[in-house]
All heavy atoms as an XYZ file, in Angstrom:
1020
protein
N      89.236     62.151     22.532
C      90.635     62.402     22.269
C      91.124     63.457     23.270
O      90.484     64.482     23.450
C      90.797     62.892     20.826
C      92.210     63.215     20.454
S      92.410     63.657     18.710
C      92.171     62.070     17.967
N      92.284     63.242     23.887
C      92.780     64.225     24.859
C      93.131     65.537     24.164
O      93.449     65.552     22.979
C      94.039     63.561     25.441
C      94.418     62.508     24.464
C      93.184     62.111     23.726
N      93.083     66.655     24.906
C      93.418     67.939     24.282
C      94.859     67.945     23.798
O      95.739     67.360     24.415
C      93.203     68.955     25.404
C      93.017     68.181     26.651
C      92.763     66.747     26.307
N      95.056     68.593     22.679
C      96.386     68.661     22.097
C      97.172     69.796     22.743
O      96.634     70.852     23.017
C      96.282     68.876     20.590
C      97.609     68.777     19.896
S      97.439     68.615     18.123
C      96.942     66.929     17.991
N      98.438     69.570     22.982
C      99.311     70.570     23.569
C      99.420     71.767     22.627
O      99.803     71.628     21.476
C     100.693     69.948     23.794
C     101.656     70.878     24.474
O     101.473     72.090     24.476
N     102.681     70.317     25.052
N      99.070     72.929     23.106
C      99.069     74.138     22.271
C     100.482     74.545     21.849
O     100.661     75.334     20.936
C      98.411     75.308     23.004
C      96.975     75.043     23.401
C      96.074     74.934     22.206
C      94.641     74.820     22.657
N      93.794     74.089     21.820
N     101.506     74.005     22.509
C     102.876     74.369     22.170
C     103.340     73.808     20.836
O     104.368     74.219     20.321
C     103.833     73.924     23.283
C     103.617     74.606     24.633
C     104.548     74.020     25.677
C     103.801     76.105     24.530
N     102.564     72.882     20.255
C     102.976     72.352     18.950
C     102.768     73.362     17.838
O     103.314     73.233     16.767
C     102.241     71.041     18.596
C     100.758     71.295     18.398
C     102.511     69.967     19.605
C     100.043     70.194     17.673
N     101.960     74.392     18.082
C     101.708     75.410     17.075
C     102.770     76.493     17.208
O     102.749     77.289     18.132
C     100.304     75.995     17.249
C      99.221     74.960     17.129
C      98.481     74.585     18.229
C      98.964     74.357     15.905
C      97.487     73.633     18.122
C      97.969     73.396     15.788
C      97.235     73.031     16.902
N     103.714     76.501     16.285
C     104.849     77.415     16.351
C     104.529     78.742     15.676
O     103.827     78.785     14.686
C     106.054     76.782     15.664
C     106.504     75.514     16.321
C     107.609     74.873     15.527
C     107.949     73.539     16.162
N     108.631     72.663     15.260
N     105.106     79.810     16.216
C     105.011     81.110     15.563
C     106.184     81.200     14.599
O     107.293     81.549     14.976
C     105.054     82.239     16.598
C     104.921     83.608     15.974
O     104.727     83.700     14.745
O     105.011     84.596     16.715
N     105.931     80.855     13.350
C     107.005     80.809     12.350
C     107.423     82.188     11.884
O     108.422     82.338     11.221
C     106.549     79.974     11.168
C     106.316     78.542     11.569
C     105.858     77.734     10.400
N     105.678     76.369     10.831
C     104.815     75.544     10.312
N     104.058     75.924      9.307
N     104.705     74.317     10.748
N     106.626     83.192     12.216
C     106.922     84.549     11.756
C     107.403     85.427     12.908
O     107.298     86.635     12.861
C     105.685     85.146     11.115
N     107.953     84.821     13.942
C     108.313     85.560     15.147
C     109.439     86.575     14.925
O     109.499     87.579     15.610
C     108.706     84.590     16.255
N     110.314     86.336     13.987
C     111.493     87.188     13.828
C     111.507     87.969     12.525
O     112.562     88.211     11.948
C     112.762     86.339     13.947
C     112.838     85.589     15.230
N     113.002     86.200     16.443
C     112.730     84.276     15.508
C     113.010     85.297     17.402
N     112.847     84.115     16.855
N     110.331     88.359     12.064
C     110.245     89.159     10.843
C     109.523     90.462     11.151
O     108.806     90.555     12.146
C     109.511     88.398      9.709
C     110.245     87.128      9.328
C     108.093     88.074     10.090
N     109.705     91.485     10.305
C     108.999     92.752     10.543
C     107.480     92.535     10.546
O     106.960     91.657      9.854
C     109.413     93.630      9.355
C     110.638     92.989      8.785
C     110.563     91.535      9.128
N     106.794     93.348     11.307
C     105.346     93.201     11.459
C     104.602     93.194     10.125
O     103.652     92.431      9.948
C     104.775     94.306     12.354
C     105.139     94.106     13.815
O     105.550     92.976     14.182
O     105.016     95.067     14.587
N     105.023     94.039      9.182
C     104.297     94.117      7.913
C     104.452     92.841      7.083
O     103.625     92.561      6.223
C     104.697     95.354      7.102
C     106.086     95.296      6.532
C     106.307     94.804      5.249
C     107.179     95.746      7.259
C     107.590     94.753      4.715
C     108.455     95.699      6.741
C     108.661     95.201      5.461
N     105.482     92.029      7.349
C     105.699     90.776      6.618
C     105.096     89.565      7.332
O     104.939     88.509      6.737
C     107.189     90.510      6.453
S     108.022     91.666      5.366
N     104.773     89.737      8.582
C     104.356     88.617      9.429
C     103.211     87.778      8.833
O     103.326     86.554      8.765
C     104.002     89.134     10.813
C     103.830     88.069     11.849
C     103.625     88.718     13.204
N     104.865     89.332     13.639
C     105.610     88.849     14.622
N     105.221     87.797     15.277
N     106.739     89.429     14.953
N     102.092     88.384      8.383
C     101.007     87.544      7.851
C     101.438     86.717      6.639
O     101.089     85.538      6.538
C      99.918     88.552      7.462
C     100.234     89.785      8.228
C     101.722     89.802      8.404
N     102.208     87.318      5.753
C     102.641     86.604      4.546
C     103.589     85.470      4.896
O     103.432     84.346      4.398
C     103.317     87.581      3.565
O     102.417     88.654      3.307
C     103.689     86.894      2.271
N     104.558     85.733      5.756
C     105.515     84.697      6.153
C     104.788     83.548      6.847
O     105.057     82.372      6.586
C     106.617     85.292      7.058
C     107.468     84.199      7.681
C     107.480     86.259      6.265
N     103.848     83.882      7.708
C     103.099     82.857      8.431
C     102.311     81.972      7.468
O     102.336     80.749      7.564
C     102.171     83.521      9.452
C     101.438     82.509     10.295
O     102.097     81.596     10.849
O     100.206     82.615     10.405
N     101.615     82.577      6.510
C     100.810     81.802      5.561
C     101.701     80.973      4.645
O     101.414     79.794      4.386
C      99.881     82.732      4.749
C      99.263     81.999      3.573
C      98.797     83.296      5.651
N     102.783     81.545      4.164
C     103.682     80.793      3.287
C     104.297     79.614      4.041
O     104.463     78.526      3.476
C     104.754     81.713      2.663
C     104.091     82.615      1.626
C     105.886     80.902      2.044
C     104.987     83.676      1.046
N     104.598     79.803      5.305
C     105.117     78.692      6.109
C     104.094     77.567      6.187
O     104.448     76.387      6.089
C     105.493     79.175      7.507
N     102.825     77.917      6.339
C     101.770     76.902      6.364
C     101.676     76.205      5.009
O     101.609     74.994      4.938
C     100.408     77.538      6.673
C     100.214     77.878      8.108
C     100.073     76.640      8.959
O     100.968     75.801      9.050
N      98.946     76.511      9.585
N     101.629     76.979      3.932
C     101.472     76.420      2.599
C     102.667     75.550      2.207
O     102.539     74.697      1.348
C     101.319     77.532      1.558
C      99.933     78.128      1.487
C      99.036     78.029      2.532
C      99.532     78.807      0.363
C      97.766     78.582      2.458
C      98.260     79.370      0.270
C      97.379     79.250      1.323
N     103.808     75.783      2.808
C     105.014     75.057      2.408
C     105.018     73.613      2.893
O     105.796     72.810      2.399
C     106.265     75.782      2.903
O     106.357     75.691      4.316
N     104.170     73.264      3.831
C     104.110     71.877      4.279
C     103.395     71.010      3.261
O     102.302     71.340      2.808
N     104.012     69.909      2.868
C     103.400     69.091      1.812
C     102.076     68.495      2.242
O     101.165     68.357      1.433
C     104.350     68.006      1.341
C     104.572     66.865      2.310
C     105.484     65.832      1.681
C     105.741     64.678      2.609
N     106.607     63.688      1.986
N     101.904     68.174      3.494
C     100.647     67.559      3.933
C      99.515     68.570      3.904
O      98.374     68.225      3.608
C     100.802     66.928      5.313
C     101.866     65.872      5.332
C     102.948     65.830      6.160
C     101.973     64.708      4.497
N     103.708     64.725      5.891
C     103.140     64.019      4.873
C     101.199     64.200      3.466
C     103.537     62.832      4.255
C     101.598     63.021      2.851
C     102.747     62.352      3.243
N      99.822     69.808      4.197
C      98.835     70.883      4.152
C      98.186     70.937      2.772
O      96.965     70.958      2.635
C      99.553     72.194      4.485
C      98.714     73.431      4.394
C      98.051     73.914      5.507
C      98.611     74.143      3.203
C      97.286     75.068      5.431
C      97.855     75.289      3.122
C      97.189     75.752      4.240
N      99.000     70.909      1.739
C      98.514     70.995      0.368
C      97.720     69.739     -0.008
O      96.658     69.821     -0.622
C      99.684     71.240     -0.604
C     100.254     72.634     -0.353
C      99.253     71.080     -2.051
C     101.558     72.910     -1.058
N      98.216     68.571      0.393
C      97.502     67.324      0.104
C      96.121     67.309      0.766
O      95.141     66.901      0.148
C      98.291     66.105      0.604
C      99.288     65.571     -0.381
C     100.635     65.612     -0.090
C      98.878     65.005     -1.571
C     101.572     65.106     -0.977
C      99.800     64.493     -2.474
C     101.149     64.543     -2.166
N      96.050     67.715      2.027
C      94.771     67.688      2.741
C      93.797     68.678      2.112
O      92.634     68.340      1.850
C      94.965     67.950      4.248
C      93.627     68.137      4.953
C      95.730     66.793      4.886
N      94.256     69.899      1.839
C      93.366     70.871      1.193
C      92.881     70.350     -0.149
O      91.691     70.443     -0.470
C      94.082     72.208      0.990
C      94.194     73.137      2.180
C      94.878     74.428      1.768
C      92.856     73.428      2.800
N      93.776     69.815     -0.938
C      93.409     69.302     -2.249
C      92.433     68.139     -2.168
O      91.501     68.039     -2.972
N      92.608     67.276     -1.200
C      91.714     66.136     -1.032
C      90.336     66.596     -0.584
O      89.316     66.068     -1.038
C      92.309     65.132     -0.021
O      93.599     64.726     -0.484
C      91.431     63.908      0.116
N      90.285     67.598      0.291
C      89.001     68.103      0.778
C      88.282     68.977     -0.244
O      87.109     69.299     -0.059
C      89.190     68.868      2.087
C      89.530     68.003      3.303
C      89.858     68.881      4.501
C      88.397     67.046      3.614
N      88.976     69.356     -1.311
C      88.335     70.172     -2.351
C      87.104     69.472     -2.926
O      86.104     70.103     -3.266
C      89.341     70.484     -3.465
C      88.780     71.346     -4.557
C      89.805     71.683     -5.630
O      90.880     71.043     -5.669
O      89.519     72.583     -6.434
N      87.144     68.153     -2.992
C      86.035     67.382     -3.558
C      84.835     67.296     -2.622
O      83.758     66.888     -3.051
C      86.512     65.974     -3.912
N      85.013     67.653     -1.363
C      83.910     67.604     -0.414
C      84.340     66.994      0.907
O      85.489     66.587      1.065
N      83.408     66.940      1.863
C      83.732     66.417      3.198
C      84.260     64.981      3.141
O      83.841     64.194      2.294
C      82.403     66.463      3.944
C      81.556     67.418      3.187
C      82.011     67.349      1.763
N      85.175     64.689      4.043
C      85.756     63.346      4.147
C      85.923     62.970      5.607
O      86.165     63.827      6.452
C      87.149     63.302      3.498
C      87.222     63.601      2.035
C      86.921     62.341      1.233
N      87.104     62.571     -0.183
C      88.114     62.089     -0.899
N      89.039     61.358     -0.330
N      88.191     62.338     -2.171
N      85.815     61.691      5.859
C      86.123     61.165      7.183
C      87.634     61.006      7.305
O      88.358     60.976      6.298
C      85.441     59.818      7.386
C      83.924     59.938      7.407
C      83.272     58.610      7.530
N      83.387     58.160      8.917
C      82.781     57.100      9.405
N      82.025     56.355      8.620
N      82.927     56.757     10.661
N      88.113     60.882      8.542
C      89.543     60.752      8.799
C      90.130     59.590      7.997
O      91.148     59.747      7.312
C      89.791     60.551     10.296
C      91.237     60.550     10.674
C      91.876     61.722     11.050
C      91.982     59.372     10.652
C      93.216     61.724     11.395
C      93.317     59.362     10.994
C      93.938     60.543     11.372
N      89.494     58.432      8.072
C      89.997     57.256      7.365
C      90.030     57.441      5.859
O      90.925     56.941      5.179
N      89.051     58.161      5.329
C      89.027     58.431      3.891
C      90.193     59.339      3.499
O      90.819     59.145      2.451
C      87.710     59.088      3.497
C      86.515     58.175      3.614
C      85.190     58.900      3.414
O      85.085     60.095      3.736
O      84.250     58.237      2.940
N      90.468     60.318      4.348
C      91.615     61.197      4.083
C      92.913     60.393      4.135
O      93.783     60.535      3.276
C      91.667     62.340      5.098
C      90.639     63.437      4.919
C      90.590     64.332      6.151
C      90.950     64.252      3.675
N      93.018     59.568      5.146
C      94.225     58.753      5.312
C      94.445     57.855      4.100
O      95.570     57.728      3.607
C      94.080     57.921      6.587
C      95.336     57.235      7.027
C      95.141     56.516      8.353
O      94.003     56.154      8.714
O      96.160     56.309      9.018
N      93.376     57.251      3.601
C      93.479     56.382      2.419
C      93.807     57.175      1.151
O      94.484     56.669      0.256
C      92.176     55.609      2.197
C      91.919     54.561      3.271
O      92.864     54.210      4.019
O      90.760     54.112      3.378
N      93.320     58.402      1.075
C      93.486     59.210     -0.141
C      94.855     59.891     -0.240
O      95.232     60.357     -1.313
C      92.387     60.262     -0.209
N      95.577     59.954      0.881
C      96.863     60.664      0.897
C      97.979     59.656      1.164
O      98.256     59.313      2.308
C      96.863     61.790      1.952
C      95.706     62.757      1.686
C      98.200     62.515      1.962
C      95.476     63.765      2.789
N      98.622     59.170      0.109
C      99.656     58.145      0.288
C     100.820     58.653      1.135
O     101.297     59.769      0.955
C     100.133     57.852     -1.136
C      99.266     58.617     -2.053
C      98.458     59.586     -1.270
N     101.228     57.821      2.080
C     102.414     58.131      2.875
C     102.175     58.942      4.133
O     103.083     59.102      4.938
N     100.979     59.473      4.343
C     100.739     60.276      5.541
C     100.454     59.352      6.718
O      99.738     58.362      6.589
C      99.601     61.305      5.338
C      99.615     62.355      6.450
C      98.241     60.616      5.226
C      98.764     63.577      6.186
N     101.067     59.664      7.838
C     100.817     58.883      9.051
C      99.582     59.439      9.761
O      99.163     60.578      9.504
C     102.026     58.959      9.986
O     102.173     60.283     10.485
N      99.016     58.643     10.650
C      97.869     59.120     11.421
C      98.248     60.367     12.216
O      97.471     61.312     12.296
C      97.374     58.038     12.380
C      96.619     56.942     11.705
C      96.046     55.951     12.707
O      96.307     56.012     13.902
N      95.240     55.023     12.203
N      99.439     60.377     12.776
C      99.892     61.528     13.568
C      99.986     62.789     12.713
O      99.519     63.848     13.109
C     101.234     61.225     14.230
C     101.815     62.415     14.973
C     103.024     62.045     15.807
N     103.785     63.178     16.255
C     103.386     64.102     17.101
N     102.176     64.037     17.601
N     104.163     65.109     17.454
N     100.600     62.674     11.525
C     100.736     63.856     10.661
C      99.383     64.331     10.157
O      99.146     65.532     10.047
C     101.673     63.576      9.489
C     103.142     63.629      9.849
S     103.662     65.094     10.786
C     103.148     66.426      9.765
N      98.495     63.398      9.863
C      97.166     63.787      9.419
C      96.433     64.502     10.551
O      95.806     65.541     10.331
C      96.370     62.572      8.936
C      94.960     62.849      8.430
C      94.948     63.911      7.331
C      94.310     61.557      7.938
N      96.531     63.975     11.753
C      95.903     64.617     12.911
C      96.460     66.015     13.126
O      95.702     66.977     13.302
C      96.111     63.768     14.184
O      95.487     62.493     13.988
C      95.515     64.439     15.405
N      97.781     66.158     13.107
C      98.414     67.473     13.314
C      98.020     68.458     12.217
O      97.731     69.630     12.490
C      99.933     67.341     13.375
C     100.512     66.659     14.605
C     102.003     66.441     14.436
C     100.223     67.475     15.851
N      98.004     67.979     10.983
C      97.652     68.850      9.864
C      96.206     69.298      9.959
O      95.900     70.483      9.782
C      97.919     68.130      8.528
O      99.292     67.734      8.478
C      97.604     69.026      7.345
N      95.302     68.367     10.261
C      93.892     68.727     10.401
C      93.683     69.702     11.555
O      92.907     70.657     11.436
C      93.035     67.475     10.588
C      92.843     66.624      9.340
C      92.266     65.263      9.701
C      91.965     67.343      8.328
N      94.372     69.478     12.667
C      94.240     70.389     13.811
C      94.741     71.792     13.464
O      94.143     72.794     13.842
C      95.011     69.856     15.028
C      94.407     68.626     15.637
C      93.223     68.994     16.533
N      92.547     67.836     17.024
C      92.734     67.284     18.212
N      93.611     67.813     19.035
N      92.069     66.223     18.571
N      95.843     71.851     12.752
C      96.388     73.147     12.347
C      95.421     73.853     11.395
O      95.154     75.053     11.545
C      97.767     72.977     11.682
O      98.652     72.358     12.619
C      98.346     74.310     11.244
N      94.894     73.120     10.430
C      93.939     73.703      9.488
C      92.652     74.131     10.196
O      92.085     75.177      9.881
C      93.620     72.707      8.373
C      94.743     72.484      7.357
C      94.479     71.242      6.524
C      94.910     73.705      6.476
N      92.224     73.352     11.156
C      91.035     73.716     11.933
C      91.320     74.959     12.774
O      90.503     75.881     12.836
C      90.627     72.543     12.832
C      89.354     72.782     13.600
C      88.978     71.619     14.509
O      89.724     70.617     14.598
O      87.919     71.732     15.145
N      92.475     74.998     13.388
C      92.873     76.150     14.204
C      92.914     77.435     13.381
O      92.542     78.509     13.844
C      94.244     75.887     14.827
C      94.757     76.989     15.710
C      96.078     76.557     16.337
N      96.574     77.581     17.240
C      97.670     78.296     17.030
N      98.408     78.091     15.951
N      98.054     79.209     17.902
N      93.352     77.322     12.123
C      93.447     78.476     11.236
C      92.114     78.813     10.564
O      92.042     79.743      9.757
C      94.511     78.244     10.159
C      95.925     78.280     10.713
O      96.112     78.673     11.885
O      96.855     77.904      9.972
N      91.089     78.045     10.850
C      89.774     78.308     10.273
C      89.642     77.895      8.825
O      88.783     78.397      8.103
N      90.488     76.959      8.386
C      90.443     76.523      6.994
C      89.681     75.219      6.818
O      89.236     74.898      5.720
C      91.858     76.389      6.454
C      92.593     77.727      6.507
S      94.218     77.619      5.835
C      93.888     78.279      4.225
N      89.556     74.484      7.904
C      88.838     73.216      7.892
C      87.885     73.204      9.080
O      88.224     73.664     10.173
C      89.827     72.024      7.991
C      89.117     70.720      8.306
C      90.618     71.883      6.703
N      86.684     72.684      8.842
C      85.705     72.507      9.916
C      85.609     71.019     10.236
O      85.654     70.175      9.342
C      84.340     73.040      9.492
N      85.495     70.739     11.514
C      85.378     69.364     12.007
C      83.957     69.183     12.517
O      83.492     69.949     13.357
C      86.382     69.159     13.134
C      86.426     67.791     13.720
C      87.551     67.767     14.786
N      87.696     66.458     15.347
C      87.144     66.069     16.487
N      86.413     66.910     17.191
N      87.329     64.849     16.928
N      83.271     68.168     11.996
C      81.890     67.905     12.399
C      81.805     66.509     13.008
O      82.187     65.527     12.364
C      80.947     67.986     11.195
C      80.991     69.301     10.497
N      80.414     70.437     11.014
C      81.578     69.669      9.325
C      80.622     71.443     10.187
N      81.339     71.009      9.154
N      81.297     66.433     14.237
C      81.142     65.153     14.921
C      79.669     64.781     14.925
O      78.827     65.562     15.364
C      81.675     65.226     16.370
C      81.494     63.891     17.073
C      83.129     65.659     16.390
N      79.373     63.590     14.431
C      78.016     63.058     14.453
C      77.974     61.997     15.548
O      78.724     61.010     15.477
C      77.646     62.424     13.095
O      77.829     63.405     12.074
C      76.222     61.922     13.101
N      77.115     62.204     16.566
C      77.064     61.223     17.652
C      76.571     59.866     17.143
O      75.482     59.756     16.570
C      76.067     61.806     18.649
C      75.826     63.207     18.219
C      76.201     63.308     16.781
N      77.396     58.897     17.287
C      77.064     57.517     16.950
C      78.102     56.648     17.627
O      78.995     57.150     18.303
C      77.053     57.304     15.428
O      78.324     57.560     14.885
N      77.997     55.344     17.455
C      78.991     54.451     18.038
C      79.609     53.669     16.895
O      78.937     52.842     16.278
C      78.360     53.498     19.073
C      77.739     54.324     20.186
C      79.404     52.537     19.608
C      76.999     53.535     21.218
N      80.869     53.882     16.589
C      81.741     54.958     17.097
C      81.317     56.304     16.519
O      80.616     56.349     15.505
C      83.129     54.560     16.586
C      82.864     53.789     15.334
C      81.537     53.085     15.553
N      81.759     57.397     17.139
C      81.390     58.718     16.619
C      81.901     58.905     15.188
O      82.987     58.464     14.848
C      82.080     59.701     17.556
C      82.454     58.910     18.749
C      82.589     57.483     18.320
N      81.095     59.536     14.375
C      81.504     59.844     12.999
C      82.060     61.268     12.989
O      81.409     62.198     13.449
C      80.305     59.741     12.064
C      80.668     60.084     10.631
C      79.445     60.062      9.735
N      79.810     60.566      8.437
C      79.892     59.834      7.341
N      79.609     58.549      7.388
N      80.238     60.378      6.191
N      83.266     61.417     12.457
C      83.908     62.727     12.375
C      84.205     63.018     10.914
O      84.881     62.241     10.242
C      85.205     62.785     13.210
C      85.838     64.160     13.120
C      84.931     62.414     14.663
N      83.656     64.119     10.433
C      83.886     64.556      9.054
C      84.643     65.867      9.060
O      84.465     66.701      9.955
C      82.550     64.753      8.325
C      81.822     63.446      8.111
O      82.248     62.677      7.238
O      80.830     63.196      8.835
N      85.467     66.052      8.052
C      86.231     67.286      7.872
C      85.849     67.881      6.528
O      85.690     67.152      5.543
C      87.737     66.996      7.903
C      88.199     66.448      9.224
C      88.214     65.080      9.465
C      88.601     67.301     10.243
C      88.627     64.579     10.683
C      89.011     66.800     11.462
C      89.025     65.440     11.680
O      89.429     64.945     12.896
N      85.709     69.205      6.498
C      85.431     69.872      5.233
C      86.074     71.249      5.221
O      86.354     71.837      6.264
C      83.928     69.973      4.980
C      83.195     70.923      5.887
C      81.722     71.030      5.526
O      81.388     70.969      4.324
O      80.918     71.182      6.453
N      86.292     71.740      4.000
C      86.863     73.070      3.856
C      85.848     74.130      4.264
O      84.664     74.003      3.966
C      87.283     73.326      2.408
C      88.451     72.509      1.878
C      88.686     72.839      0.409
C      89.707     72.750      2.685
N      86.333     75.155      4.908
C      85.515     76.329      5.197
C      85.642     77.282      4.006
O      86.399     77.012      3.055
C      86.014     77.046      6.462
O      87.358     77.499      6.214
C      85.978     76.127      7.682
N      84.950     78.397      4.074
C      85.078     79.407      3.011
C      86.526     79.878      2.919
O      87.062     80.075      1.812
C      84.141     80.581      3.282
N      87.187     80.043      4.050
C      88.604     80.463      4.040
C      89.471     79.394      3.392
O      90.377     79.699      2.605
C      89.082     80.740      5.465
C      90.519     81.234      5.520
C      90.956     81.574      6.926
N      90.091     82.617      7.449
C      89.700     82.696      8.720
N      90.104     81.816      9.599
N      88.922     83.670      9.118
N      89.204     78.138      3.708
C      89.968     77.052      3.101
C      89.763     76.994      1.597
O      90.707     76.809      0.830
N      88.512     77.175      1.156
C      88.232     77.188     -0.291
C      88.938     78.350     -0.973
O      89.414     78.224     -2.094
C      86.739     77.276     -0.545
C      86.025     76.003     -0.243
C      84.687     75.908     -0.965
N      84.025     74.691     -0.556
C      84.410     73.461     -0.880
N      85.461     73.303     -1.632
N      83.751     72.406     -0.453
N      88.999     79.503     -0.281
C      89.649     80.669     -0.887
C      91.151     80.455     -1.050
O      91.782     81.123     -1.867
C      89.369     81.930     -0.061
O      90.092     81.924      1.150
N      91.738     79.522     -0.309
C      93.174     79.234     -0.443
C      93.469     78.406     -1.685
O      94.614     78.368     -2.147
C      93.672     78.498      0.797
N      92.453     77.763     -2.239
C      92.681     76.890     -3.392
C      93.127     77.662     -4.630
O      93.968     77.178     -5.381
C      91.427     76.068     -3.694
C      91.019     75.078     -2.590
C      89.681     74.435     -2.940
C      92.088     74.035     -2.367
N      92.588     78.851     -4.847
C      92.953     79.627     -6.048
C      94.441     79.999     -6.050
O      95.131     79.732     -7.044
C      92.068     80.862     -6.179
N      94.975     80.602     -4.970
C      96.410     80.904     -5.017
C      97.279     79.648     -5.043
O      98.337     79.642     -5.676
C      96.668     81.739     -3.768
C      95.467     81.614     -2.911
C      94.338     81.182     -3.790
N      96.843     78.578     -4.396
C      97.614     77.334     -4.446
C      97.619     76.750     -5.854
O      98.647     76.263     -6.326
C      97.051     76.317     -3.456
C      97.389     76.552     -1.999
C      96.628     75.578     -1.112
C      98.881     76.442     -1.764
N      96.487     76.821     -6.524
C      96.399     76.330     -7.906
C      97.281     77.167     -8.821
O      97.990     76.635     -9.683
C      94.935     76.345     -8.388
O      94.164     75.496     -7.520
C      94.808     75.870     -9.823
N      97.269     78.494     -8.626
C      98.123     79.378     -9.434
C      99.604     79.064     -9.191
O     100.395     79.012    -10.141
C      97.821     80.836     -9.113
N      99.974     78.850     -7.935
C     101.365     78.518     -7.613
C     101.742     77.168     -8.226
O     102.842     77.009     -8.774
C     101.568     78.500     -6.093
C     102.981     78.225     -5.617
C     103.958     79.272     -6.145
C     103.011     78.190     -4.096
N     100.838     76.205     -8.166
C     101.084     74.886     -8.766
C     101.295     75.017    -10.274
O     102.214     74.421    -10.835
C      99.907     73.955     -8.468
C     100.007     72.645     -9.160
N     100.889     71.657     -8.781
C      99.343     72.159    -10.244
C     100.764     70.625     -9.588
N      99.838     70.905    -10.483
N     100.461     75.816    -10.910
C     100.582     76.010    -12.357
C     101.916     76.675    -12.695
O     102.618     76.256    -13.618
C      99.422     76.853    -12.873
C      99.436     77.035    -14.372
C      98.219     77.807    -14.873
O      97.348     78.204    -14.111
N      98.175     78.021    -16.174
N     102.274     77.706    -11.923
C     103.546     78.389    -12.159
C     104.705     77.422    -11.994
O     105.624     77.377    -12.824
C     103.688     79.573    -11.195
C     104.954     80.342    -11.413
C     105.138     81.394    -12.251
C     106.224     80.084    -10.799
N     106.445     81.823    -12.198
C     107.132     81.026    -11.310
C     106.669     79.156     -9.870
C     108.467     81.071    -10.918
C     108.002     79.192     -9.478
C     108.881     80.134    -10.005
N     104.677     76.627    -10.910
C     105.760     75.666    -10.648
C     105.861     74.634    -11.770
O     106.964     74.286    -12.199
C     105.538     74.981     -9.305
N     104.716     74.165    -12.252
C     104.717     73.188    -13.347
C     105.319     73.775    -14.616
O     106.084     73.107    -15.320
C     103.290     72.706    -13.630
O     102.769     72.023    -12.516
N     104.981     75.035    -14.900
C     105.489     75.690    -16.111
C     106.986     75.977    -16.029
O     107.669     75.986    -17.049
C     104.742     76.999    -16.355
C     103.301     76.808    -16.769
C     102.503     78.108    -16.801
O     103.095     79.201    -16.600
O     101.279     78.037    -17.010
N     107.498     76.197    -14.845
C     108.892     76.634    -14.698
C     109.819     75.593    -14.089
O     111.014     75.858    -13.948
C     108.940     77.919    -13.870
C     108.270     79.069    -14.552
N     108.877     79.802    -15.543
C     107.029     79.586    -14.418
C     108.049     80.729    -15.973
N     106.909     80.618    -15.307
N     109.309     74.426    -13.748
C     110.146     73.445    -13.049
C     111.346     72.992    -13.873
O     112.453     72.860    -13.337
C     109.322     72.246    -12.587
O     108.784     71.548    -13.687
N     111.165     72.764    -15.165
C     112.297     72.336    -16.003
C     113.387     73.407    -16.018
O     114.577     73.101    -15.874
C     111.846     72.027    -17.430
C     111.006     70.765    -17.526
O     111.038     69.942    -16.579
O     110.290     70.606    -18.544
N     112.991     74.661    -16.191
C     113.968     75.755    -16.208
C     114.662     75.914    -14.855
O     115.867     76.207    -14.806
N     113.933     75.727    -13.786
C     114.532     75.828    -12.450
C     115.561     74.722    -12.254
O     116.667     74.965    -11.756
C     113.440     75.800    -11.360
C     112.621     77.093    -11.413
C     114.043     75.584     -9.973
C     111.369     77.078    -10.553
N     115.222     73.512    -12.681
C     116.165     72.389    -12.560
C     117.420     72.667    -13.387
O     118.548     72.451    -12.914
C     115.486     71.070    -12.984
C     114.428     70.682    -11.939
C     116.507     69.953    -13.171
C     113.502     69.562    -12.380
N     117.250     73.175    -14.608
C     118.398     73.513    -15.457
C     119.255     74.592    -14.797
O     120.487     74.505    -14.802
C     117.927     73.987    -16.829
C     117.326     72.891    -17.681
C     116.664     73.432    -18.941
O     116.816     74.636    -19.266
O     115.972     72.635    -19.603
N     118.631     75.607    -14.236
C     119.379     76.676    -13.566
C     120.148     76.142    -12.373
O     121.296     76.539    -12.134
C     118.433     77.790    -13.114
O     117.854     78.436    -14.224
N     119.544     75.264    -11.615
C     120.225     74.671    -10.460
C     121.433     73.857    -10.897
O     122.500     73.936    -10.284
C     119.261     73.776     -9.674
C     118.226     74.545     -8.894
C     117.248     73.601     -8.229
N     116.217     74.331     -7.497
C     115.135     73.775     -6.986
N     114.918     72.471     -7.126
N     114.248     74.499     -6.339
N     121.237     73.056    -11.947
C     122.352     72.240    -12.439
C     123.477     73.119    -12.951
O     124.653     72.845    -12.690
C     121.864     71.288    -13.539
C     120.983     70.179    -12.993
C     120.318     69.352    -14.073
O     120.380     69.709    -15.287
O     119.684     68.329    -13.717
N     123.143     74.186    -13.670
C     124.175     75.109    -14.163
C     124.894     75.782    -13.001
O     126.123     75.909    -13.004
C     123.552     76.160    -15.087
N     124.160     76.199    -12.002
C     124.748     76.849    -10.834
C     125.670     75.882    -10.099
O     126.785     76.242     -9.699
C     123.655     77.332     -9.880
C     124.159     78.039     -8.670
C     124.328     79.415     -8.689
C     124.460     77.336     -7.503
C     124.810     80.074     -7.557
C     124.934     77.992     -6.388
C     125.107     79.373     -6.409
N     125.211     74.642     -9.912
C     125.974     73.649     -9.158
C     127.249     73.202     -9.861
O     128.181     72.693     -9.216
C     125.110     72.424     -8.836
C     123.989     72.752     -7.854
O     124.048     73.827     -7.197
O     123.051     71.936     -7.735
N     127.316     73.384    -11.188
C     128.512     72.954    -11.914
C     129.482     74.109    -12.213
O     130.510     73.898    -12.827
C     128.134     72.272    -13.246
O     127.356     73.173    -14.036
C     127.356     70.998    -12.990
N     129.115     75.334    -11.759
C     130.026     76.477    -11.949
C     131.282     76.303    -11.139
O     131.299     75.644    -10.119
C     129.360     77.780    -11.493
C     128.308     78.276    -12.383
C     127.871     79.675    -12.082
N     127.720     80.005    -10.664
C     126.994     81.007    -10.203
N     126.351     81.782    -11.051
N     126.910     81.260     -8.933
N     132.333     76.952    -11.622
C     133.609     76.927    -10.880
C     133.560     77.840     -9.705
O     132.999     78.838     -9.594
C     134.766     77.332    -11.792
C     135.058     76.220    -12.798
O     134.682     75.073    -12.525
O     135.642     76.537    -13.841
């Protein structure tokens, strides 16, 4: 596979104070829906690219590739190539990737508990004069 252009990795925290930069950067990563799907799918163990693609409805090969590269770049996913014909490539969570599951699970639980109230608040806000 040809090398990926490094310019696709954006500095999403470029215009925030230094003390906020790590948090803004991580939240920007977590906010991508594919990021969460890939981490959640890899929670069960290593998967091949095709297995990930089959397990994540609606993801394109390009988005899966970009998401895996970003996660690998951030040290959250490890890519293992087994020499064969064709080469076998497996992806798995690293210790850092596994450590992200707890806060993501907590956020998911919070969102599930409060989603009805948030929807009601939005509807009330949108119908105000």
